[in-house]
N, C-alpha and C positions, 0 to 999 in steps of 0.2 A: 504494500500500500504506500502510495506517495503521500508526502505531507503537503504537496502542492494543492490538492483538492481532496482531502480526506473525507469530506462530507459526501461528495459524489461517489467516492469509492465504496461507501457502505449504504448509500441510499438505494433501495430496491424499488423498481417500478411497481412491482406487485404489492408493495407496502405503502403506496400512495392512494389515499382515500379522499375523494373530492365531494364537497357539498353534502356532507354527512349530517345526520340529525341526532344529537345527544342532548341530555338535559344537565349532565354534570361531568366533570373531568374523570371521576371514577368510572363512569360508563364507557368513556373513550378508552381508558386504560384497560378495563376488563375485556372489551370487545377486541381491540387491536392486539392486546397482549395474548389473547386466545389464538388469534391468527398466527402470531409469531411463535407461539408454543407448538401449533400444528406443523409449522415449518422447521421445528427443532432449533430455532434461533435462540429461544429462551427456555428456562427450566419451569417446572410447575409452580415454583415459588415466586416467579417474576412479577406478575400482576399485583399480588398482595403486597410484595415488597415495595413496588413503586407507589402504590396507594398509601402505605404506611409512611414512606418517606415524604410524600407530598403533604401529609398532615403536619409533619414536623418542620420540614424545609420546603415550603411551596416554591413553585417554579414559574409563576406568572410574571411577565415583564411588560411594562408599559413603554412603548417606543415613541419617543418624542411627544409623549402625552396624547398621541393620536391613534395608536394602534396597539393591540394586545396580542401576545403570543405566550404559549406555555411550552416548557421543555422538560416534562417529567422523565425521570430516570431513577436508577437504583445502583447498588453495588454490583461489581462484575461477577460475584459469586452466583448470581441468579441468571447469568447469561452464558450461552454456549458459543455464539459467534456474534460479531458486531453487526448491527443493522440500525437503520433509522427508519421509522415510519412517519410519514407526513400526512396529517389529516386537516382538511379544510372543513369548516362548519357552516351549514346553511344559516343557522342562527347562533349568535354568540352565546357562550357560557361564561359564568363568572368563576374565576379562580383567585386564590390569594396571591398577593405580590411577594416575590422573593426579597424585595427591598424592605417592605413593611407588611408583614403577614396579616396585620389587621385591616389592610386595604384590599378591596376587591377590584379585580381587573376584568374587563370584558374581553374575551379572547375569541378570535376567529380562526387561528391556526394553532395546531398542536403538533409538536415534533417529539415523538416518543422515542427515546434513546435506549438502545441496548448495546452497551459497550463492554466487550470482553476483556480488553487490556486496559487497566487503569491509567497507564501512561497515554494511551490513545484518547482518553476522555478529555484531557487538557487540550489536546490538538483540536478535537471536534468542537468543544465548547468555544474555543478561541475563534475558530472558523465561523461558527454560528453567530457569535457576537458581531463579527464583521458583516455577515449577511444581514443581520437585524438592523444595521445602520441604514439600509436601503429600504425605506418604507414603501417606495414605489414598486420595488421588486416584490415585496410581500403582497401588495395589492394585486399585482399581475398573477402571482401564484394563486391567490384566493379566487381570481376570476377565470383561471384556466379550466377548460372543460375536460381535459384528459390527462392521465398520469404521464404520458410521454412528453406532453407539453411542459409540465412542471419540471420533469427531469431535465429537459433541454434548457429551461430557464436557469436552473441551478448549475448546469454543466458549463454554461458560458460565463457564469459569474466570476 
């Protein structure tokens, strides 16, 4: 895996879910975590571990005060191989802020991380933070109608 575009290296087209309907972050994590488990990307413990971590260390980010995103994840011991699932939401859900857990952020994109190598997590999170600076790109991702289109947007980033 190259450090040049580590995000694209582990983003899988079949883990891109667009215009999904969920009422809570836990529902997103349970559903997509189950898909990842069926693909043997994560262990049986993954979804519960992500939900438990989200309660203690929430992952909602408000970008430029105009856009919300969540990046739920957990420890590598719950992961068989690295992957990122990207989910866009038809209707926003509220998640707690990673900066101020008492603050609620309206989120339209969830990036569910499954990182096997703890050292890789730093690289991925750094790359994601760079991506999140481009709110216009996030809006394009949100409005893209097919997974290949989202993949291409991230590949050229």
